[in-house]
N, C-alpha and C positions, 0 to 999 in steps of 0.2 A: 632886328633879332633873327638868329639863324631858325630854321625850320623846327618847329616844336610838334613832334608828332604825338598824338594823342593817345596811340596804342603803345607808348614807351613803357618799360617797366623800371625807368630810371626814377629815382625818388625825387619828390617835390621838396624844396628846401626854400630857405629865406631868399636866396638868390633868385628863384622864380616869381616872388612877389609883384614885381613890376609888371609881369606879364597879364595881371589879373587887376587892372587899374579901375575899372568901374565900379558903380555902386549897386550893380545887379546883384540877385541872390547868388547866382552862381560864382561871379567873381568873388563876393564875400566869403563863401564857403572855401573857394580855392585858396584865397589868403590864409584862412585858418589853417588850412591843410598844409600850407607852405610852412608856417610857423610851427606846427607841430613836428615837422621834419622827420617823417616816417613812413609816408604812404607812397608806393609806386603811382606814377602818373596815371597809367591806364585805369586804376582802380577808382580814382576820382571821376574819371569820365563815364566809366560804366555805371557807378552807382547814381550818378545825375540823370543820366539817359534813361535808365530804367525807373527811377522813382518818379520823374516827371510824366512818364508814360502812363505808368500804374496810376498815379493820383488823378489823371484824366478820367479814369475808369471807377476808381474805388475811393471813397471818402471815409474818413472816421475808422473807428476801430482800434484795438490795441494791435501794435505792429509787431510781429515776430519775425525777426531776421535771423534765418537759421543758415548754419555755416557761413557765420557773420563776418569771419576775419576781424578787421578792424572796427567792424560796426558802423561804418561811415553811412551805408544805406539807411540804417535805423534813424539816424540823426536827420538826414535829409528828408525822410518820409514825414517826420514831425515838422520840420520847418516848412515843408510844402502844405501841410494841413495840420493846423494847430488844434483841431477838434479830435484828433487822436491824443488821448490823455497819456499815454505811456508807450514805451517800446521794450522788448526783451531781445537781446542779442545773444545768441547761443552758438557755441562752437565746441568741438572736443578740446581745444587748446585756445585760449584767449591771448594774444600776444601782448607783453607788458605795454607795448607802444600804443595799443588800442586805448588804453586809459590816459595816455597823454594826448592822443588826438581828441578824445571825448573831452578833456578838460579844457582845451583849446577852443572847441566849439561852444562848450558852456560858458567860457569866458566871453565869447562874441555874442551869445544869445543867452543871456541868464534865465530866460523863461524854461530853457531846457533841463535845468538843474532838478537832479532827483527824479527825473522821469524816464531814464534809460538805465535799464539794468543789464549787466553782463553776466553771463552764467556758463561756466565751463561743464558741458555735459553731454551725452550723446543726443542726436537729433531725435531719436525715436522716443527718448523719456520726455519730451515736452508735452505738457497736457494743454492743447489747444482748445479754445471755444469758438461757438459758431460765429460771434461777432468780431472774431479776430481777423487781421490780415495779415497773411504769411507771404513773406517774400524772401527770395534767395538768389543770389548772384554766383553763378559758376561754382554749385555744389558739384563736386567731381563725379562723374560715372554715376553708379547706382546710388549716390548720395541724393541726387534730385529725386529719385523714385521715393527715397524715405521722407523728403520733405513734402511731396505730392501725398504720402499716406497719411502724414500728420494733419494735413488740411482735409483730406477726404474723411477721415476718421471724425473729425469734428464738424464737418460741413462748413468749413470757413473759406473766405476767399483766398486766391492763391495767385502769385506770379513768381515765375522762375525764369531764369537765364541759364539753361544747361551747358554744360561742357564735358570734354573727355567722354563721350558716349562710347561704351564698350560692348560689342555685340556678344562678348561672351558671358556677360552678367546683366545686360540691359535688354528688355524686350523689343526686338525688331519686328516682330509680327510676321504676317504672311507677305509684307509688300517689300521686304529686303531685295526681292529679285528685280525690282523695278527702280527702287531709289537706293541712293547710298546709304550704308548702314546708319551712320549719325543721324540722317534725315528721318529715316525709316523709324528710328527710336522715338525721335521727338514727335513724330506723327501719332505713334502708339500712345505716347504720353497725352496728347491732346484728345485722342479718342477715349481714353481712360477716363478723363474728366467729363467729356461729353456723355458718356455711357452712365456716369453717376448722376446725371441731371444737371450738370454745370453748363452754364453760357460760356462759350470759349472764344477767345480772340488770339490771333496770332499775329505779332508784329516783328520788326527787327530793330536794332539800334545800329548806328553807323559801323560798317565793316572795318573803317580806318582804325576804329577803337579795338575791336576784336573781331576775328573770323568767327568764333563762336557767339553769334550775335541774335540768335532766335529767342524771342520774348514770348513765353507763353502765359496768358492770363485766363484764369476761371473764376467765375462767379456762381454760388450755388443756387439752386431753386429755379434756374432758367431766369435768372434777373437780367434785364436788358443790359447788353454791353455795347 
């Protein structure tokens, strides 16, 4: 087979099914995504790499997938930890193809049926609870800060993979003279969580998937992380 770049924006289709031939959970998810014929390749790898890192740190809780796009992350979070009873996938506009993707995943894993709700709404309208687990992949610019605010207001666990850090609207703090501005913005986000009493972990997902690969995880009340 030719080179198969994990960071490609090319859509996964039925033709790609043979690339995922094993019975591993990832390959089974990938085959369902291919059959749905709607998701860019990089979104599969981003969601998988974020979900498995977050689930090593946080178990259970209702999953809130904010700025969810197709909502794949919400589905994977439940597949990795069935003790999460439900997930809410929220975006200002839910693509119609998100429902086709969800239907294919539910066909593959019937236990997901009726456990994932899609909602078209502003991020700041979400009423989170302390027991929730809030996740977001590439909420653009200041939208990541709104996701953090939802978590902080509820005292909920949070994991974000930021992108498009814009120094005109995002806080780069006093360290922007030493660090490049996107990194300074993410450092200030980590500090915001720490100042609120969160235990903070900073990780990365493979850069071959996305250069915007910094993963920020926060647990409230200084739980061990």
